[in-house]
PDB file of N, CA, C and O in Angstrom, chain B, residues numbered from 101:
ATOM      1  N   UNK B 101    -114.029 -57.892  14.706  1.00  0.00           N
ATOM      2  CA  UNK B 101    -114.090 -56.874  14.637  1.00  0.00           C
ATOM      3  C   UNK B 101    -115.471 -55.466  14.675  1.00  0.00           C
ATOM      4  O   UNK B 101    -115.607 -54.243  14.727  1.00  0.00           O
ATOM      5  N   UNK B 102    -116.141 -56.594  14.611  1.00  0.00           N
ATOM      6  CA  UNK B 102    -117.577 -56.773  15.028  1.00  0.00           C
ATOM      7  C   UNK B 102    -117.663 -55.027  16.699  1.00  0.00           C
ATOM      8  O   UNK B 102    -118.292 -53.970  16.656  1.00  0.00           O
ATOM      9  N   UNK B 103    -116.544 -55.698  18.038  1.00  0.00           N
ATOM     10  CA  UNK B 103    -116.500 -55.115  18.670  1.00  0.00           C
ATOM     11  C   UNK B 103    -115.864 -53.586  18.196  1.00  0.00           C
ATOM     12  O   UNK B 103    -116.377 -52.553  18.626  1.00  0.00           O
ATOM     13  N   UNK B 104    -115.117 -53.571  17.602  1.00  0.00           N
ATOM     14  CA  UNK B 104    -114.157 -52.391  16.372  1.00  0.00           C
ATOM     15  C   UNK B 104    -115.314 -51.649  16.128  1.00  0.00           C
ATOM     16  O   UNK B 104    -115.490 -50.836  17.035  1.00  0.00           O
ATOM     17  N   UNK B 105    -115.949 -51.618  15.487  1.00  0.00           N
ATOM     18  CA  UNK B 105    -117.008 -51.531  14.360  1.00  0.00           C
ATOM     19  C   UNK B 105    -118.181 -51.131  15.885  1.00  0.00           C
ATOM     20  O   UNK B 105    -118.991 -50.227  15.681  1.00  0.00           O
ATOM     21  N   UNK B 106    -118.196 -51.588  16.827  1.00  0.00           N
ATOM     22  CA  UNK B 106    -119.060 -51.031  17.869  1.00  0.00           C
ATOM     23  C   UNK B 106    -117.806 -49.885  19.160  1.00  0.00           C
ATOM     24  O   UNK B 106    -117.694 -49.377  20.276  1.00  0.00           O
ATOM     25  N   UNK B 107    -117.530 -49.984  18.580  1.00  0.00           N
ATOM     26  CA  UNK B 107    -116.117 -49.217  20.173  1.00  0.00           C
ATOM     27  C   UNK B 107    -116.334 -47.234  18.832  1.00  0.00           C
ATOM     28  O   UNK B 107    -116.720 -46.087  19.058  1.00  0.00           O
ATOM     29  N   UNK B 108    -115.979 -47.733  18.016  1.00  0.00           N
ATOM     30  CA  UNK B 108    -115.472 -46.934  16.636  1.00  0.00           C
ATOM     31  C   UNK B 108    -116.881 -46.526  16.020  1.00  0.00           C
ATOM     32  O   UNK B 108    -117.491 -47.241  15.225  1.00  0.00           O
ATOM     33  N   UNK B 109    -117.358 -45.197  16.515  1.00  0.00           N
ATOM     34  CA  UNK B 109    -119.034 -44.900  15.938  1.00  0.00           C
ATOM     35  C   UNK B 109    -118.580 -44.136  14.883  1.00  0.00           C
ATOM     36  O   UNK B 109    -119.601 -43.893  14.239  1.00  0.00           O
ATOM     37  N   UNK B 110    -117.520 -43.547  14.260  1.00  0.00           N
ATOM     38  CA  UNK B 110    -117.421 -42.690  13.255  1.00  0.00           C
ATOM     39  C   UNK B 110    -117.599 -44.449  11.892  1.00  0.00           C
ATOM     40  O   UNK B 110    -117.936 -44.294  10.719  1.00  0.00           O
ATOM     41  N   UNK B 111    -117.424 -45.212  12.223  1.00  0.00           N
ATOM     42  CA  UNK B 111    -116.924 -46.135  11.445  1.00  0.00           C
ATOM     43  C   UNK B 111    -118.550 -46.967  10.790  1.00  0.00           C
ATOM     44  O   UNK B 111    -118.994 -47.938  11.402  1.00  0.00           O
ATOM     45  N   UNK B 112    -119.370 -46.353   9.359  1.00  0.00           N
ATOM     46  CA  UNK B 112    -120.583 -46.894   8.872  1.00  0.00           C
ATOM     47  C   UNK B 112    -119.838 -48.572   8.717  1.00  0.00           C
ATOM     48  O   UNK B 112    -120.159 -49.401   9.568  1.00  0.00           O
ATOM     49  N   UNK B 113    -119.059 -48.890   7.832  1.00  0.00           N
ATOM     50  CA  UNK B 113    -119.478 -49.912   7.504  1.00  0.00           C
ATOM     51  C   UNK B 113    -117.614 -51.235   7.836  1.00  0.00           C
ATOM     52  O   UNK B 113    -116.508 -50.916   7.399  1.00  0.00           O
ATOM     53  N   UNK B 114    -117.789 -52.065   8.352  1.00  0.00           N
ATOM     54  CA  UNK B 114    -116.134 -53.233   7.842  1.00  0.00           C
ATOM     55  C   UNK B 114    -116.018 -54.129   6.879  1.00  0.00           C
ATOM     56  O   UNK B 114    -115.091 -53.407   7.245  1.00  0.00           O
ATOM     57  N   UNK B 115    -115.950 -55.030   5.930  1.00  0.00           N
ATOM     58  CA  UNK B 115    -116.046 -55.816   5.324  1.00  0.00           C
ATOM     59  C   UNK B 115    -114.717 -56.792   5.238  1.00  0.00           C
ATOM     60  O   UNK B 115    -113.712 -56.274   5.723  1.00  0.00           O
ATOM     61  N   UNK B 116    -114.617 -57.574   4.921  1.00  0.00           N
ATOM     62  CA  UNK B 116    -113.459 -58.546   4.549  1.00  0.00           C
ATOM     63  C   UNK B 116    -113.672 -58.076   3.858  1.00  0.00           C
ATOM     64  O   UNK B 116    -114.608 -57.385   3.454  1.00  0.00           O
ATOM     65  N   UNK B 117    -112.522 -58.476   3.493  1.00  0.00           N
ATOM     66  CA  UNK B 117    -111.806 -58.561   1.746  1.00  0.00           C
ATOM     67  C   UNK B 117    -110.917 -59.501   1.902  1.00  0.00           C
ATOM     68  O   UNK B 117    -110.451 -59.431   0.765  1.00  0.00           O
ATOM     69  N   UNK B 118    -110.567 -59.976   2.190  1.00  0.00           N
ATOM     70  CA  UNK B 118    -109.847 -61.151   1.772  1.00  0.00           C
ATOM     71  C   UNK B 118    -108.874 -62.008   3.052  1.00  0.00           C
ATOM     72  O   UNK B 118    -107.991 -61.395   3.652  1.00  0.00           O
ATOM     73  N   UNK B 119    -109.252 -63.809   3.419  1.00  0.00           N
ATOM     74  CA  UNK B 119    -108.666 -64.553   4.070  1.00  0.00           C
ATOM     75  C   UNK B 119    -107.179 -64.987   3.016  1.00  0.00           C
ATOM     76  O   UNK B 119    -107.044 -65.551   1.930  1.00  0.00           O
ATOM     77  N   UNK B 120    -106.372 -64.460   3.884  1.00  0.00           N
ATOM     78  CA  UNK B 120    -104.545 -65.064   3.118  1.00  0.00           C
ATOM     79  C   UNK B 120    -104.497 -66.611   3.425  1.00  0.00           C
ATOM     80  O   UNK B 120    -105.135 -66.940   4.425  1.00  0.00           O
ATOM     81  N   UNK B 121    -104.079 -67.264   2.979  1.00  0.00           N
ATOM     82  CA  UNK B 121    -103.258 -68.744   3.685  1.00  0.00           C
ATOM     83  C   UNK B 121    -102.755 -68.600   5.174  1.00  0.00           C
ATOM     84  O   UNK B 121    -103.060 -69.134   6.240  1.00  0.00           O
ATOM     85  N   UNK B 122    -101.533 -67.306   4.632  1.00  0.00           N
ATOM     86  CA  UNK B 122    -100.861 -67.044   6.448  1.00  0.00           C
ATOM     87  C   UNK B 122    -101.675 -67.160   7.523  1.00  0.00           C
ATOM     88  O   UNK B 122    -101.118 -67.767   8.437  1.00  0.00           O
ATOM     89  N   UNK B 123    -103.020 -66.734   7.818  1.00  0.00           N
ATOM     90  CA  UNK B 123    -103.901 -66.589   8.777  1.00  0.00           C
ATOM     91  C   UNK B 123    -104.681 -65.105   8.732  1.00  0.00           C
ATOM     92  O   UNK B 123    -105.840 -64.819   9.031  1.00  0.00           O
ATOM     93  N   UNK B 124    -103.377 -64.125   8.150  1.00  0.00           N
ATOM     94  CA  UNK B 124    -104.221 -62.534   8.086  1.00  0.00           C
ATOM     95  C   UNK B 124    -105.518 -62.682   7.173  1.00  0.00           C
ATOM     96  O   UNK B 124    -105.971 -63.523   6.397  1.00  0.00           O
ATOM     97  N   UNK B 125    -105.859 -61.511   7.634  1.00  0.00           N
ATOM     98  CA  UNK B 125    -107.429 -61.261   6.964  1.00  0.00           C
ATOM     99  C   UNK B 125    -106.679 -60.238   6.569  1.00  0.00           C
ATOM    100  O   UNK B 125    -105.479 -60.006   6.722  1.00  0.00           O
ATOM    101  N   UNK B 126    -107.824 -59.457   5.863  1.00  0.00           N
ATOM    102  CA  UNK B 126    -107.300 -57.443   4.932  1.00  0.00           C
ATOM    103  C   UNK B 126    -109.505 -57.166   5.130  1.00  0.00           C
ATOM    104  O   UNK B 126    -110.533 -57.836   5.037  1.00  0.00           O
ATOM    105  N   UNK B 127    -109.133 -55.963   5.386  1.00  0.00           N
ATOM    106  CA  UNK B 127    -110.246 -55.296   6.071  1.00  0.00           C
ATOM    107  C   UNK B 127    -111.056 -54.271   4.823  1.00  0.00           C
ATOM    108  O   UNK B 127    -110.230 -53.914   3.984  1.00  0.00           O
ATOM    109  N   UNK B 128    -112.366 -53.781   4.565  1.00  0.00           N
ATOM    110  CA  UNK B 128    -112.131 -52.643   4.107  1.00  0.00           C
ATOM    111  C   UNK B 128    -112.709 -52.845   5.070  1.00  0.00           C
ATOM    112  O   UNK B 128    -113.183 -53.890   5.514  1.00  0.00           O
ATOM    113  N   UNK B 129    -112.693 -50.816   5.834  1.00  0.00           N
ATOM    114  CA  UNK B 129    -113.263 -50.225   6.536  1.00  0.00           C
ATOM    115  C   UNK B 129    -113.583 -48.807   6.140  1.00  0.00           C
ATOM    116  O   UNK B 129    -112.752 -47.938   5.876  1.00  0.00           O
ATOM    117  N   UNK B 130    -115.136 -48.660   6.132  1.00  0.00           N
ATOM    118  CA  UNK B 130    -115.186 -46.729   5.408  1.00  0.00           C
ATOM    119  C   UNK B 130    -116.062 -46.388   7.072  1.00  0.00           C
ATOM    120  O   UNK B 130    -116.488 -47.299   7.782  1.00  0.00           O
ATOM    121  N   UNK B 131    -116.135 -45.432   7.296  1.00  0.00           N
ATOM    122  CA  UNK B 131    -115.916 -44.591   7.792  1.00  0.00           C
ATOM    123  C   UNK B 131    -117.124 -43.069   7.366  1.00  0.00           C
ATOM    124  O   UNK B 131    -117.135 -42.439   6.308  1.00  0.00           O
ATOM    125  N   UNK B 132    -117.835 -42.892   8.344  1.00  0.00           N
ATOM    126  CA  UNK B 132    -119.086 -42.519   8.326  1.00  0.00           C
ATOM    127  C   UNK B 132    -118.004 -40.409   7.600  1.00  0.00           C
ATOM    128  O   UNK B 132    -117.140 -39.725   8.148  1.00  0.00           O
ATOM    129  N   UNK B 133    -118.750 -40.248   6.278  1.00  0.00           N
ATOM    130  CA  UNK B 133    -118.079 -38.619   6.068  1.00  0.00           C
ATOM    131  C   UNK B 133    -116.911 -39.540   5.897  1.00  0.00           C
ATOM    132  O   UNK B 133    -116.779 -40.753   6.059  1.00  0.00           O
ATOM    133  N   UNK B 134    -115.766 -38.178   5.361  1.00  0.00           N
ATOM    134  CA  UNK B 134    -114.967 -37.827   5.137  1.00  0.00           C
ATOM    135  C   UNK B 134    -113.695 -37.725   6.452  1.00  0.00           C
ATOM    136  O   UNK B 134    -112.925 -36.810   6.744  1.00  0.00           O
ATOM    137  N   UNK B 135    -113.880 -38.974   6.990  1.00  0.00           N
ATOM    138  CA  UNK B 135    -113.571 -38.510   8.542  1.00  0.00           C
ATOM    139  C   UNK B 135    -111.959 -39.950   8.487  1.00  0.00           C
ATOM    140  O   UNK B 135    -112.132 -41.088   8.049  1.00  0.00           O
ATOM    141  N   UNK B 136    -110.966 -39.575   8.887  1.00  0.00           N
ATOM    142  CA  UNK B 136    -109.535 -40.605   8.281  1.00  0.00           C
ATOM    143  C   UNK B 136    -109.088 -41.416   9.612  1.00  0.00           C
ATOM    144  O   UNK B 136    -107.954 -41.111   9.980  1.00  0.00           O
ATOM    145  N   UNK B 137    -109.588 -42.154  10.217  1.00  0.00           N
ATOM    146  CA  UNK B 137    -110.262 -43.378  11.001  1.00  0.00           C
ATOM    147  C   UNK B 137    -109.196 -44.280  11.727  1.00  0.00           C
ATOM    148  O   UNK B 137    -109.399 -45.173  12.550  1.00  0.00           O
ATOM    149  N   UNK B 138    -107.570 -43.649  11.021  1.00  0.00           N
ATOM    150  CA  UNK B 138    -106.266 -44.721  11.343  1.00  0.00           C
ATOM    151  C   UNK B 138    -105.501 -45.010  12.061  1.00  0.00           C
ATOM    152  O   UNK B 138    -104.597 -45.845  12.107  1.00  0.00           O
ATOM    153  N   UNK B 139    -106.231 -43.602  13.222  1.00  0.00           N
ATOM    154  CA  UNK B 139    -105.301 -43.291  13.921  1.00  0.00           C
ATOM    155  C   UNK B 139    -106.046 -44.173  15.642  1.00  0.00           C
ATOM    156  O   UNK B 139    -105.489 -44.650  16.631  1.00  0.00           O
ATOM    157  N   UNK B 140    -107.414 -44.022  15.257  1.00  0.00           N
ATOM    158  CA  UNK B 140    -108.559 -44.356  15.749  1.00  0.00           C
ATOM    159  C   UNK B 140    -108.426 -45.507  16.047  1.00  0.00           C
ATOM    160  O   UNK B 140    -108.398 -46.152  17.096  1.00  0.00           O
ATOM    161  N   UNK B 141    -108.283 -45.863  14.184  1.00  0.00           N
ATOM    162  CA  UNK B 141    -108.588 -48.233  14.469  1.00  0.00           C
ATOM    163  C   UNK B 141    -107.408 -48.698  15.190  1.00  0.00           C
ATOM    164  O   UNK B 141    -107.309 -49.762  15.803  1.00  0.00           O
ATOM    165  N   UNK B 142    -106.478 -47.743  15.046  1.00  0.00           N
ATOM    166  CA  UNK B 142    -104.994 -47.930  15.094  1.00  0.00           C
ATOM    167  C   UNK B 142    -104.452 -48.445  17.187  1.00  0.00           C
ATOM    168  O   UNK B 142    -103.570 -49.133  17.702  1.00  0.00           O
ATOM    169  N   UNK B 143    -105.291 -47.835  17.554  1.00  0.00           N
ATOM    170  CA  UNK B 143    -105.629 -48.029  19.157  1.00  0.00           C
ATOM    171  C   UNK B 143    -106.650 -49.034  19.666  1.00  0.00           C
ATOM    172  O   UNK B 143    -106.752 -49.974  20.453  1.00  0.00           O
ATOM    173  N   UNK B 144    -107.122 -48.554  19.074  1.00  0.00           N
ATOM    174  CA  UNK B 144    -108.473 -49.796  18.741  1.00  0.00           C
ATOM    175  C   UNK B 144    -107.894 -51.439  18.961  1.00  0.00           C
ATOM    176  O   UNK B 144    -108.055 -52.383  19.734  1.00  0.00           O
ATOM    177  N   UNK B 145    -107.316 -51.172  18.044  1.00  0.00           N
ATOM    178  CA  UNK B 145    -107.156 -52.546  17.376  1.00  0.00           C
ATOM    179  C   UNK B 145    -105.431 -52.965  18.318  1.00  0.00           C
ATOM    180  O   UNK B 145    -105.389 -53.835  19.188  1.00  0.00           O
ATOM    181  N   UNK B 146    -104.842 -52.574  18.114  1.00  0.00           N
ATOM    182  CA  UNK B 146    -103.528 -52.470  19.336  1.00  0.00           C
ATOM    183  C   UNK B 146    -104.413 -53.430  21.395  1.00  0.00           C
ATOM    184  O   UNK B 146    -104.230 -54.534  21.906  1.00  0.00           O
ATOM    185  N   UNK B 147    -105.203 -52.298  21.800  1.00  0.00           N
ATOM    186  CA  UNK B 147    -106.010 -52.398  22.901  1.00  0.00           C
ATOM    187  C   UNK B 147    -106.377 -53.802  22.807  1.00  0.00           C
ATOM    188  O   UNK B 147    -106.418 -54.389  23.888  1.00  0.00           O
ATOM    189  N   UNK B 148    -106.865 -54.998  20.969  1.00  0.00           N
ATOM    190  CA  UNK B 148    -107.726 -56.282  22.004  1.00  0.00           C
ATOM    191  C   UNK B 148    -106.343 -56.612  21.391  1.00  0.00           C
ATOM    192  O   UNK B 148    -106.544 -57.629  20.727  1.00  0.00           O
ATOM    193  N   UNK B 149    -104.842 -56.211  21.263  1.00  0.00           N
ATOM    194  CA  UNK B 149    -104.106 -57.609  20.939  1.00  0.00           C
ATOM    195  C   UNK B 149    -104.021 -58.242  20.109  1.00  0.00           C
ATOM    196  O   UNK B 149    -103.742 -59.429  19.937  1.00  0.00           O
ATOM    197  N   UNK B 150    -104.470 -56.799  19.047  1.00  0.00           N
ATOM    198  CA  UNK B 150    -104.980 -57.680  16.738  1.00  0.00           C
ATOM    199  C   UNK B 150    -102.962 -56.553  16.753  1.00  0.00           C
ATOM    200  O   UNK B 150    -102.710 -55.669  17.572  1.00  0.00           O
ATOM    201  N   UNK B 151    -102.249 -56.897  15.943  1.00  0.00           N
ATOM    202  CA  UNK B 151    -101.592 -57.081  15.370  1.00  0.00           C
ATOM    203  C   UNK B 151    -102.065 -56.592  13.707  1.00  0.00           C
ATOM    204  O   UNK B 151    -102.682 -57.488  13.131  1.00  0.00           O
ATOM    205  N   UNK B 152    -101.815 -55.024  12.694  1.00  0.00           N
ATOM    206  CA  UNK B 152    -101.516 -54.273  12.097  1.00  0.00           C
ATOM    207  C   UNK B 152    -100.801 -54.793  11.264  1.00  0.00           C
ATOM    208  O   UNK B 152    -100.530 -55.763  11.972  1.00  0.00           O
ATOM    209  N   UNK B 153     -99.741 -55.166   9.501  1.00  0.00           N
ATOM    210  CA  UNK B 153     -99.792 -55.514   9.692  1.00  0.00           C
ATOM    211  C   UNK B 153     -99.419 -54.402   8.462  1.00  0.00           C
ATOM    212  O   UNK B 153     -98.242 -54.331   8.106  1.00  0.00           O
ATOM    213  N   UNK B 154    -100.572 -53.422   7.735  1.00  0.00           N
ATOM    214  CA  UNK B 154    -100.129 -52.574   6.449  1.00  0.00           C
ATOM    215  C   UNK B 154    -102.183 -51.980   6.234  1.00  0.00           C
ATOM    216  O   UNK B 154    -103.084 -52.638   5.715  1.00  0.00           O
ATOM    217  N   UNK B 155    -102.290 -50.182   7.041  1.00  0.00           N
ATOM    218  CA  UNK B 155    -103.121 -49.768   6.830  1.00  0.00           C
ATOM    219  C   UNK B 155    -103.625 -48.774   5.994  1.00  0.00           C
ATOM    220  O   UNK B 155    -104.405 -49.502   5.380  1.00  0.00           O
ATOM    221  N   UNK B 156    -103.802 -47.562   5.440  1.00  0.00           N
ATOM    222  CA  UNK B 156    -103.608 -47.901   4.447  1.00  0.00           C
ATOM    223  C   UNK B 156    -104.655 -46.453   4.249  1.00  0.00           C
ATOM    224  O   UNK B 156    -105.472 -46.814   5.095  1.00  0.00           O
ATOM    225  N   UNK B 157    -105.216 -45.103   3.758  1.00  0.00           N
ATOM    226  CA  UNK B 157    -106.486 -44.754   3.319  1.00  0.00           C
ATOM    227  C   UNK B 157    -106.497 -45.019   1.865  1.00  0.00           C
ATOM    228  O   UNK B 157    -105.666 -44.836   0.974  1.00  0.00           O
ATOM    229  N   UNK B 158    -107.720 -45.516   1.900  1.00  0.00           N
ATOM    230  CA  UNK B 158    -107.982 -45.461   0.098  1.00  0.00           C
ATOM    231  C   UNK B 158    -108.611 -44.799  -0.794  1.00  0.00           C
ATOM    232  O   UNK B 158    -109.841 -44.808  -0.824  1.00  0.00           O
ATOM    233  N   UNK B 159    -108.063 -44.291  -1.446  1.00  0.00           N
ATOM    234  CA  UNK B 159    -108.003 -42.803  -2.488  1.00  0.00           C
ATOM    235  C   UNK B 159    -109.371 -43.025  -3.711  1.00  0.00           C
ATOM    236  O   UNK B 159    -109.168 -43.714  -4.711  1.00  0.00           O
ATOM    237  N   UNK B 160    -110.405 -42.514  -3.526  1.00  0.00           N
ATOM    238  CA  UNK B 160    -111.122 -42.699  -4.387  1.00  0.00           C
ATOM    239  C   UNK B 160    -111.219 -42.528  -5.238  1.00  0.00           C
ATOM    240  O   UNK B 160    -111.233 -41.332  -5.530  1.00  0.00           O
ATOM    241  N   UNK B 161    -111.384 -43.633  -6.473  1.00  0.00           N
ATOM    242  CA  UNK B 161    -111.301 -43.252  -7.789  1.00  0.00           C
ATOM    243  C   UNK B 161    -111.895 -42.827  -9.202  1.00  0.00           C
ATOM    244  O   UNK B 161    -111.922 -43.862  -9.868  1.00  0.00           O
ATOM    245  N   UNK B 162    -112.200 -42.163  -9.676  1.00  0.00           N
ATOM    246  CA  UNK B 162    -113.040 -41.934 -10.435  1.00  0.00           C
ATOM    247  C   UNK B 162    -114.691 -42.083 -10.656  1.00  0.00           C
ATOM    248  O   UNK B 162    -115.713 -41.412 -10.797  1.00  0.00           O
ATOM    249  N   UNK B 163    -114.010 -43.981 -10.553  1.00  0.00           N
ATOM    250  CA  UNK B 163    -114.762 -44.927 -11.422  1.00  0.00           C
ATOM    251  C   UNK B 163    -115.699 -45.098  -9.983  1.00  0.00           C
ATOM    252  O   UNK B 163    -116.911 -45.316  -9.971  1.00  0.00           O
ATOM    253  N   UNK B 164    -114.933 -44.961  -8.935  1.00  0.00           N
ATOM    254  CA  UNK B 164    -115.519 -45.028  -7.755  1.00  0.00           C
ATOM    255  C   UNK B 164    -116.516 -44.277  -7.291  1.00  0.00           C
ATOM    256  O   UNK B 164    -117.465 -44.577  -6.566  1.00  0.00           O
ATOM    257  N   UNK B 165    -116.139 -43.056  -7.888  1.00  0.00           N
ATOM    258  CA  UNK B 165    -116.916 -41.855  -7.552  1.00  0.00           C
ATOM    259  C   UNK B 165    -118.485 -41.932  -8.321  1.00  0.00           C
ATOM    260  O   UNK B 165    -119.466 -41.692  -7.618  1.00  0.00           O
ATOM    261  N   UNK B 166    -118.627 -42.191  -9.423  1.00  0.00           N
ATOM    262  CA  UNK B 166    -119.594 -42.096 -10.562  1.00  0.00           C
ATOM    263  C   UNK B 166    -120.070 -43.692 -10.370  1.00  0.00           C
ATOM    264  O   UNK B 166    -120.866 -44.095 -11.218  1.00  0.00           O
ATOM    265  N   UNK B 167    -119.526 -44.920  -9.014  1.00  0.00           N
ATOM    266  CA  UNK B 167    -120.275 -46.251  -9.775  1.00  0.00           C
ATOM    267  C   UNK B 167    -121.065 -46.408  -8.253  1.00  0.00           C
ATOM    268  O   UNK B 167    -122.014 -47.181  -8.123  1.00  0.00           O
ATOM    269  N   UNK B 168    -120.479 -45.464  -6.981  1.00  0.00           N
ATOM    270  CA  UNK B 168    -121.538 -44.657  -5.810  1.00  0.00           C
ATOM    271  C   UNK B 168    -122.718 -43.534  -6.706  1.00  0.00           C
ATOM    272  O   UNK B 168    -123.745 -43.187  -6.124  1.00  0.00           O
ATOM    273  N   UNK B 169    -122.482 -43.146  -7.852  1.00  0.00           N
ATOM    274  CA  UNK B 169    -123.382 -41.810  -8.208  1.00  0.00           C
ATOM    275  C   UNK B 169    -125.402 -42.968  -8.818  1.00  0.00           C
ATOM    276  O   UNK B 169    -126.625 -42.866  -8.716  1.00  0.00           O
ATOM    277  N   UNK B 170    -123.890 -44.237  -9.616  1.00  0.00           N
ATOM    278  CA  UNK B 170    -125.452 -44.718 -10.173  1.00  0.00           C
ATOM    279  C   UNK B 170    -125.673 -46.344  -9.015  1.00  0.00           C
ATOM    280  O   UNK B 170    -126.346 -47.364  -9.162  1.00  0.00           O
ATOM    281  N   UNK B 171    -124.913 -45.961  -8.132  1.00  0.00           N
ATOM    282  CA  UNK B 171    -125.949 -47.143  -7.376  1.00  0.00           C
ATOM    283  C   UNK B 171    -126.602 -46.053  -6.071  1.00  0.00           C
ATOM    284  O   UNK B 171    -126.764 -46.299  -4.876  1.00  0.00           O
ATOM    285  N   UNK B 172    -126.738 -45.434  -6.458  1.00  0.00           N
ATOM    286  CA  UNK B 172    -127.772 -44.624  -5.399  1.00  0.00           C
ATOM    287  C   UNK B 172    -128.053 -43.210  -5.038  1.00  0.00           C
ATOM    288  O   UNK B 172    -128.905 -42.947  -4.190  1.00  0.00           O
TER     289      UNK B 172
END
C-alpha cells in the first residue's frame, strides 16, 4: 500500500484498519480535500494485481466532524 500512496499524490493517509482471519486486509484511505479517489485507487491496485473485494466512500458523520474540530 505504500507504493500506492506514492503513485497517487491525492492520498493524504493510508491506515490499516483490520487484518481478517482469511488473510484479507481492510484499509482506510483518506484523500487530500474532497476528492473521490475510488476509480484511481481501483486502477492502481489492478495494475499491482491486488484484488478488491469492497470499496466504498465513507460519509462523514456529525461525530466525525466534531472530533476533527476538537482535535485540531
